[in-house]
C-alpha positions in Angstrom: -28.8 1.4 11.3 -30.6 -1.8 12.3 -28.8 -4.4 14.4 -29.7 -7.3 12.1 -28.2 -5.6 9.0 -25.8 -8.0 7.3 -26.5 -10.5 10.1 -25.0 -14.0 9.6 -24.5 -17.1 11.7 -21.6 -17.2 14.1 -18.2 -17.9 12.5 -18.2 -21.5 11.2 -15.3 -24.0 11.4 -12.5 -24.4 8.8 -14.9 -26.0 6.3 -16.6 -22.6 5.9 -13.2 -21.0 5.4 -12.6 -23.5 2.6 -15.9 -22.6 1.1 -15.3 -18.8 1.3 -11.7 -19.3 0.0 -13.0 -21.3 -2.9 -15.3 -18.5 -3.9 -12.6 -15.8 -3.5 -10.1 -17.9 -5.5 -12.7 -18.2 -8.3 -13.4 -14.4 -8.2 -9.7 -13.5 -8.1 -9.0 -16.0 -10.9 -11.7 -14.2 -12.9 -10.1 -10.9 -12.0 -6.7 -12.3 -13.0 -8.1 -13.5 -16.3 -9.4 -10.0 -17.1 -6.1 -8.7 -15.9 -4.3 -10.9 -18.4 -6.5 -9.7 -21.2 -5.8 -6.1 -20.1 -2.0 -6.8 -20.2 -2.4 -8.4 -23.6 -4.1 -5.2 -24.9 -1.4 -3.1 -23.2 1.4 -5.1 -24.8 -0.2 -4.7 -28.2 -0.9 -1.0 -27.9 2.1 0.2 -25.9 4.8 -2.5 -25.9 7.6 -2.1 -23.3 9.0 1.3 -24.4 10.4 4.1 -22.4 7.0 5.8 -22.4 5.5 2.7 -21.1 8.1 2.6 -18.3 7.1 6.2 -17.4 3.5 5.1 -17.1 4.2 2.0 -15.0 6.4 4.1 -12.7 3.6 6.7 -12.5 1.3 4.0 -11.5 3.6 2.9 -8.6 2.8 5.7 -6.1 -1.0 5.9 -6.6 -1.1 2.1 -6.7 0.9 2.0 -3.4 -1.7 4.3 -1.8 -4.5 2.1 -3.0 -2.8 -1.1 -1.8 -2.1 0.3 1.6 -5.3 2.2 2.3 -8.0 0.5 0.3 -6.7 -2.9 -0.3 -4.7 -3.5 2.8 -4.4 -1.3 5.9 -8.0 -0.1 6.0 -9.5 -3.6 5.8 -6.8 -5.0 8.1 -7.5 -2.4 10.8 -11.2 -2.3 10.4 -12.2 -6.0 10.3 -10.7 -7.0 13.7 -12.3 -4.0 15.5 -15.7 -4.4 13.8 -15.6 -8.2 14.3 -14.7 -7.8 17.9 -17.7 -5.6 18.6 -20.0 -7.9 16.7 -18.8 -11.1 18.3 -19.3 -9.5 21.8 -22.9 -8.4 20.8 -22.0 -4.7 20.7 -23.6 -4.1 17.3 -24.5 -0.5 17.8 -20.8 0.3 18.6 -19.8 -1.6 15.5 -22.0 0.5 13.3 -21.0 3.8 14.9 -17.4 2.8 14.3 -18.2 2.1 10.6 -19.9 5.5 10.2 -17.0 7.3 11.9 -14.4 5.5 9.8 -16.4 6.3 6.6 -16.3 10.0 7.4 -12.6 9.9 8.3 -11.7 8.1 5.1 -13.4 10.8 3.0 -11.4 13.5 4.8 -8.1 11.7 4.7 -8.6 10.5 1.1 -9.1 14.1 -0.2 -6.0 15.2 1.7 -3.9 12.4 0.2 -5.1 13.2 -3.4 -4.4 16.9 -3.0 -0.9 16.2 -1.6 -0.2 13.6 -4.3 -1.1 15.9 -7.1 0.9 18.7 -5.6 4.0 16.6 -5.2 3.7 14.7 -8.5 6.9 16.2 -10.0 9.3 15.3 -7.2 7.7 11.9 -6.8 8.1 11.2 -10.5 11.7 12.2 -10.3 12.2 9.9 -7.3 10.6 6.7 -8.9 11.4 7.3 -12.6 14.6 9.3 -12.6 16.8 6.4 -13.7 20.0 7.1 -15.6 18.5 5.6 -18.7 15.1 7.3 -18.6 15.1 10.7 -20.4 13.7 13.8 -18.8 10.7 13.9 -21.1 9.6 10.5 -19.8 10.0 11.7 -16.2 7.7 14.7 -17.0 5.2 12.3 -18.6 5.4 10.2 -15.4 4.4 13.3 -13.3 1.5 14.0 -15.7 0.1 10.5 -15.6 0.5 10.5 -11.8 -1.5 13.7 -11.4 -4.4 12.3 -13.5 -4.5 9.0 -11.6 -4.3 10.3 -8.0 -8.1 11.3 -7.6 -8.9 7.6 -8.1 -7.6 7.0 -4.6 -10.6 8.6 -2.9 -12.9 6.1 -4.6 -10.5 3.2 -3.9 -10.3 4.1 -0.2 -14.1 4.4 0.2 -14.6 1.2 -1.8 -12.0 -0.6 0.3 -13.9 0.3 3.5 -17.2 -1.0 2.0 -15.5 -4.2 0.9 -14.1 -4.6 4.4 -17.6 -4.2 5.9 -18.9 -7.0 3.6 -15.8 -9.2 4.4 -16.3 -8.7 8.1 -19.8 -10.2 7.8 -18.4 -12.9 5.5 -20.0 -11.6 2.3 -17.6 -11.9 -0.7 -19.5 -11.7 -3.9 -19.4 -7.9 -4.7 -15.9 -7.4 -3.3 -14.8 -10.1 -5.6 -16.6 -8.5 -8.6 -15.0 -5.1 -8.1 -11.6 -5.9 -9.6 -13.2 -7.7 -12.5 -15.3 -4.7 -13.5 -12.3 -2.4 -13.0 -10.2 -4.4 -15.4 -13.1 -4.3 -17.9 -13.1 -0.5 -17.8 -9.3 -0.4 -18.5 -9.6 -2.9 -21.3 -12.2 -1.0 -23.2 -10.3 2.3 -22.6 -7.1 0.8 -24.0 -8.8 -0.8 -26.9 -10.9 2.2 -28.0 -8.9 5.2 -27.0 -5.2 4.3 -26.9 -4.6 5.0 -30.6 -6.1 8.5 -30.2 -5.1 9.6 -26.7 -2.2 7.2 -25.9 -1.4 6.5 -22.3 -3.3 9.6 -21.1 -6.6 7.7 -21.8 -5.4 4.9 -19.5 -4.6 7.3 -16.7 -8.1 8.7 -16.9 -9.6 5.2 -17.2 -8.1 4.4 -13.8 -10.2 7.1 -12.2 -13.4 6.0 -14.0 -12.8 2.4 -13.1 -12.2 3.3 -9.4 -15.4 5.3 -9.3 -17.6 2.6 -11.0 -16.1 -0.7 -9.8 -14.6 0.1 -6.5 -17.0 2.6 -5.0 -20.4 2.7 -6.7 -20.9 -1.1 -7.1 -19.9 -1.7 -3.5 -22.2 1.2 -2.3 -25.2 -0.3 -4.1 -24.4 -3.7 -2.7 -24.4 -2.3 0.9 -27.7 -0.5 0.3 -29.1 -3.7 -1.2 -28.2 -5.6 1.9 -30.3 -3.1 3.9 -27.5 -0.9 5.4 -27.7 2.9 5.4 -24.6 4.9 4.8 -24.4 7.8 7.3 -20.9 9.0 7.4 -20.0 11.2 10.3 -16.8 12.7 11.6 -16.2 11.6 15.2 -12.6 11.4 16.2 -13.6 10.5 19.7 -15.2 7.2 18.6 -13.4 4.4 20.5 -13.5 2.0 17.6 -12.1 4.5 15.2 -9.2 5.2 17.6 -8.5 1.5 17.8 -8.5 1.3 14.0 -6.1 4.3 13.7 -3.7 2.7 16.2 -3.8 -0.5 14.1 -3.6 1.1 10.7 -0.5 3.2 11.2 1.9 0.2 11.7 -0.1 -1.9 9.2 0.5 0.8 6.5 4.2 0.5 7.2 4.0 -3.3 7.2 2.1 -3.5 4.0 4.1 -0.8 2.3 7.3 -2.8 2.7 6.7 -5.3 -0.1 5.5 -2.4 -2.4 8.5 -0.2 -1.5 10.7 -3.2 -2.3 9.0 -3.4 -5.7 9.5 0.3 -6.3 13.2 0.1 -5.3 13.8 -2.9 -7.6 12.1 -1.2 -10.5 14.0 2.0 -9.9 17.3 0.1 -10.2 15.9 -1.7 -13.2 15.8 1.7 -15.0 19.6 1.9 -14.4 20.0 -1.3 -16.4 17.7 -0.3 -19.2 15.2 2.4 -20.1 12.6 -0.4 -20.7 13.6 -2.2 -17.6 10.6 -1.1 -15.5 8.3 -1.9 -18.3 9.7 -5.4 -18.7 9.5 -6.1 -15.0 5.8 -4.9 -15.1 4.9 -7.8 -17.3 7.1 -10.2 -15.3 5.4 -9.1 -12.1 1.9 -9.5 -13.6 2.7 -13.1 -14.6 4.8 -14.0 -11.6 2.4 -12.8 -8.9 -0.6 -14.2 -10.6 -0.4 -17.1 -8.2 -0.2 -14.7 -5.2 -3.3 -12.7 -6.4 -5.3 -15.8 -7.1 -4.5 -18.2 -4.3 -2.5 -16.4 -1.6 -4.7 -13.3 -1.5 -7.9 -15.3 -2.1 -7.4 -17.6 0.8 -6.1 -14.8 3.1 -9.1 -12.5 2.4 -11.5 -15.4 3.1 -9.7 -16.6 6.2 -9.1 -13.2 7.9 -12.6 -12.5 9.1 -12.8 -16.0 10.6 -9.4 -15.7 12.2 -10.3 -12.3 13.7 -13.5 -13.7 15.2 -11.7 -16.7 16.6 -9.0 -14.4 18.1 -11.7 -12.2 19.6 -13.3 -15.3 21.3 -9.9 -16.7 22.4 -10.4 -20.0 20.7 -6.7 -20.7 20.1 -6.8 -24.4 19.1 -9.4 -23.6 16.4 -7.3 -20.5 15.3 -4.1 -22.6 14.9 -6.0 -25.3 13.0 -7.6 -22.9 10.6 -4.2 -21.1 10.1 -2.5 -24.4 9.3 -5.3 -25.4 6.8 -4.9 -22.0 5.1 -1.2 -22.4 4.7 -1.5 -25.9 3.4 -4.1 -24.7 0.8 -1.8 -21.9 -0.3 1.1 -24.3 -0.7 -0.9 -26.9 -2.5 -2.3 -24.4 -5.0 0.7 -22.1 -5.5 3.6 -24.5 -6.0 2.2 -26.3 -9.1 1.1 -22.9 -10.5 4.6 -21.5 -10.2 6.2 -24.6 -11.7 3.9 -24.5 -14.6 4.5 -20.8 -15.3 8.3 -21.3 -15.2 8.3 -24.4 -17.4 5.9 -22.9 -20.0 7.2 -19.3 -19.7 8.2 -19.0 -23.3 4.8 -20.1 -24.8 3.0 -18.0 -22.2 4.8 -14.8 -22.9 4.6 -15.4 -26.7 0.9 -16.1 -26.7 0.0 -13.3 -24.3 2.3 -10.4 -25.4 4.1 -11.0 -28.7 2.1 -8.8 -30.9 1.8 -5.2 -32.0 4.5 -3.0 -30.4 5.7 -5.8 -28.1 8.9 -7.1 -29.7 10.6 -10.6 -29.5 13.5 -9.0 -27.6 11.1 -7.7 -25.0 9.4 -11.1 -24.8 12.8 -12.7 -24.2 13.5 -10.2 -21.4 10.2 -11.1 -19.6 10.8 -14.8 -20.1 14.4 -14.7 -18.6 13.4 -12.5 -15.6 10.4 -14.7 -14.8 12.6 -17.6 -13.7 14.3 -15.5 -10.9 11.1 -13.7 -10.0 9.3 -17.0 -9.4 11.6 -18.0 -6.6 9.8 -15.6 -4.2 6.2 -16.3 -5.3 5.3 -19.1 -3.0 6.8 -17.4 0.1 4.9 -14.2 -1.0 1.7 -16.2 -1.2 2.2 -17.6 2.2 3.0 -14.1 3.6 -0.6 -13.1 2.7 -2.0 -15.3 5.4 0.9 -15.5 7.9 0.9 -11.7 8.3 -2.9 -11.7 8.9 -2.4 -14.2 11.7 -0.6 -11.4 13.5 -3.1 -8.7 12.5 -6.0 -10.9 13.8 -4.4 -10.4 17.3 -3.9 -6.7 16.6 -0.1 -7.2 16.5 1.0 -4.9 13.7 4.6 -4.3 14.7 6.1 -7.7 14.2 5.3 -7.9 10.5 6.9 -4.5 10.1 10.2 -5.5 11.7 10.4 -8.8 9.8 9.5 -6.9 6.6 12.2 -4.4 7.0 14.8 -7.1 7.4 13.5 -8.7 4.2 13.7 -5.4 2.3 17.2 -4.8 3.6 18.2 -8.2 2.2 16.6 -7.3 -1.1 18.5 -4.0 -1.4 21.8 -5.7 -0.7 21.0 -8.3 -3.3 20.1 -5.8 -6.0 23.1 -3.6 -5.4 25.3 -6.7 -5.7 23.7 -8.4 -8.7 22.2 -5.7 -11.0 25.7 -5.1 -12.5 26.6 -8.7 -13.3 23.1 -10.1 -13.9 21.2 -7.0 -15.1 17.4 -7.4 -15.0 17.7 -11.0 -13.8 19.6 -9.7 -10.8 16.8 -7.2 -10.1 14.2 -10.0 -10.4 16.2 -12.2 -8.0 16.5 -9.3 -5.5 12.7 -9.0 -5.4 12.4 -12.7 -4.5 14.8 -12.4 -1.6 12.5 -10.1 0.5 9.4 -12.4 0.8 11.6 -15.4 1.5 13.3 -13.7 4.4 10.1 -12.1 5.6 7.9 -15.2 5.8 10.7 -17.3 7.4 11.1 -14.8 10.2 7.3 -14.5 10.8 6.9 -18.3 11.0 9.7 -18.5 13.5 8.1 -15.8 15.7 4.6 -17.4 15.3 5.9 -20.8 16.3 7.5 -19.4 19.5 4.4 -17.6 20.5 1.7 -20.1 19.7 3.5 -23.4 20.0 2.8 -26.2 17.5 1.2 -25.0 14.3 0.8 -28.3 12.5 4.2 -28.0 11.0 4.5 -31.7 10.2 1.3 -31.7 8.2 2.4 -28.4 6.4 5.8 -30.0 5.6 4.1 -33.1 4.4 1.8 -31.1 2.1 4.8 -29.1 0.8 6.9 -32.3 0.1 4.1 -34.2 -1.7 3.1 -31.1 -3.6 6.6 -30.4 -4.7 7.2 -33.9 -5.9 3.9 -34.0 -7.9 4.7 -30.5 -9.3 8.1 -31.6 -10.5 6.6 -34.6 -12.3 3.9 -32.3 -13.7 6.5 -29.8 -14.9 8.5 -32.5 -16.7 5.4 -33.9 -18.3 4.3 -30.4 -19.4 7.7 -29.6 -20.8 7.9 -32.9 -22.8 4.4 -32.2 -24.1 5.5 -28.7 -25.2 8.5 -30.1 -27.0 6.3 -32.6 -28.9 3.7 -30.0 -29.8 6.2 -27.3 -30.7 8.0 -29.7 -33.1 4.7 -29.9 -35.0 3.3 -26.3 -34.7 6.2 -24.3 -33.4 7.4 -23.1 -36.8 4.0 -21.4 -37.4 3.7 -17.7 -36.4 0.0 -17.4 -35.9 -1.9 -17.1 -32.7 -3.6 -20.4 -33.2 -0.2 -22.2 -33.3 0.9 -20.3 -30.1 -2.4 -21.2 -28.4 -1.9 -24.9 -29.2 1.7 -24.9 -28.0 0.4 -23.4 -24.7 -2.9 -25.1 -24.0 -1.9 -28.7 -24.8 1.0 -28.8 -22.3 -1.1 -26.9 -19.7 -4.0 -29.3 -20.0 -1.7 -32.3 -19.8 0.2 -30.9 -16.8 -2.8 -29.8 -14.8 -4.7 -33.0 -15.6 -1.8 -35.1 -14.3 -1.4 -33.0 -11.1 -5.1 -33.0 -10.3 -5.6 -36.7 -11.0 -2.5 -37.8 -9.1 -3.3 -35.6 -6.1 -6.8 -37.0 -5.8 -5.8 -40.7 -6.2 -2.9 -40.3 -3.9 -5.4 -39.0 -1.3 -3.8 -35.6 -0.8 -6.1 -34.0 1.7 -6.3 -30.6 0.0 -7.3 -32.3 -3.3 -9.9 -34.5 -1.6 -11.3 -31.5 0.2 -11.7 -29.5 -3.0 -13.5 -32.3 -4.7 -15.8 -32.9 -1.7 -16.6 -29.1 -1.6 -17.4 -29.1 -5.3 -19.7 -32.1 -5.0 -21.5 -30.6 -2.0 -22.1 -27.4 -4.0 -23.4 -29.3 -7.0 -25.8 -31.3 -4.8 -26.9 -28.1 -3.1 -27.5 -26.4 -6.5 -29.4 -29.5 -7.7 
């Protein structure tokens, strides 16, 4: 493999992180938009029934495998090792490590798939055996799980190819993968759900993984000039470093997902449809995390890893602070807007077909409590990667375990008196505790992190978001008094879009004219891109 394959300039300053983050946010927003369309089709075709709960729980274990290996641990372990070799000029070692990792992923992925399919019945009993979920639904859960598990091989290989592109600061095709994946699931639900039910969706997960996560990324790598030559070499020094990093990273990244599985498991004790309702709550609540927290973290991680490898601590801390301020500036108003407009959002997106008004009310009420942990969860995306950039994978595990312990204690205490709202609140506790502990540890190790600027951004953003929320709510009341009595989708769209435009317009304008740095930076970046395009 040639040394100049995927060659780029050395890691640029924080302005380049902002540019990469802007693209990743755009790509993830597009992915989130297709994800919302997918959930709208799901709500219409399947509602929030016991069978739907069986499917969502069946999705938990394969999705956990994907999140840990393809979406999290593999990239997190691979990028610092690959970037370290590259920054030191050892490019042949970097490519040999990539080839050895590719071969190892094929072997491990096939083993995980075989094991998952074999253990599907007891896994289904574990995650879906709630008191309220009948045995036939538990058996359905096992069936769906078996169908979906083969997708993990393609997710894992695609995750490595995305990590390679991210390591060389290429983000286009990794950003396109989730969009195309959602498109496959949308068409499968729209065309096949009435004939084959949820079985078609389980099969569509495999097709989407093959096409969007693996084949598209493989073609992109080949187009860049790289040659895929997988080899099995367990003696490769870089692969051993990755394995050392990946083991604790898997545990660290699994903690939030295990927390979600535990909360959903207790939700089934509250109601047979509890897991299905929390699925839609999670999709809306974590939209901010997927769009802003993950987007900024994915874009920043290769730069932070390169800076850590070169020992440039001052620049590392500055970039980390910039990333945190961007996350806060973008996520706080998003959460406020979702909470304030939760009723028109849920009604417009889901209230059709088999999705009932009672189920919509359940999503709307749990969304309030779920939103309390969204901003900390978004911050966690980048704070944890600050530790991973220095190959410290143990500290996030310890802090995460404390957070999950707090969440379990909360759900055991509140699921009785508060029902599903208590389960949603329990989920929020974990990221709050987790990110607070990580920030304390990071501050002690690295010294000043720009805390005053971060706090200033948080206070200004919170004040503007509160004003925006009030203005959006008043706009909703005014519009609903005129159109709220009408049952059509057009009336629901008006009741949602008008307050959203008013709120977002106020926040964007006020942030810019008050000279909030993050808003000014975003406008300057947009103007530079427009001038460059012209």
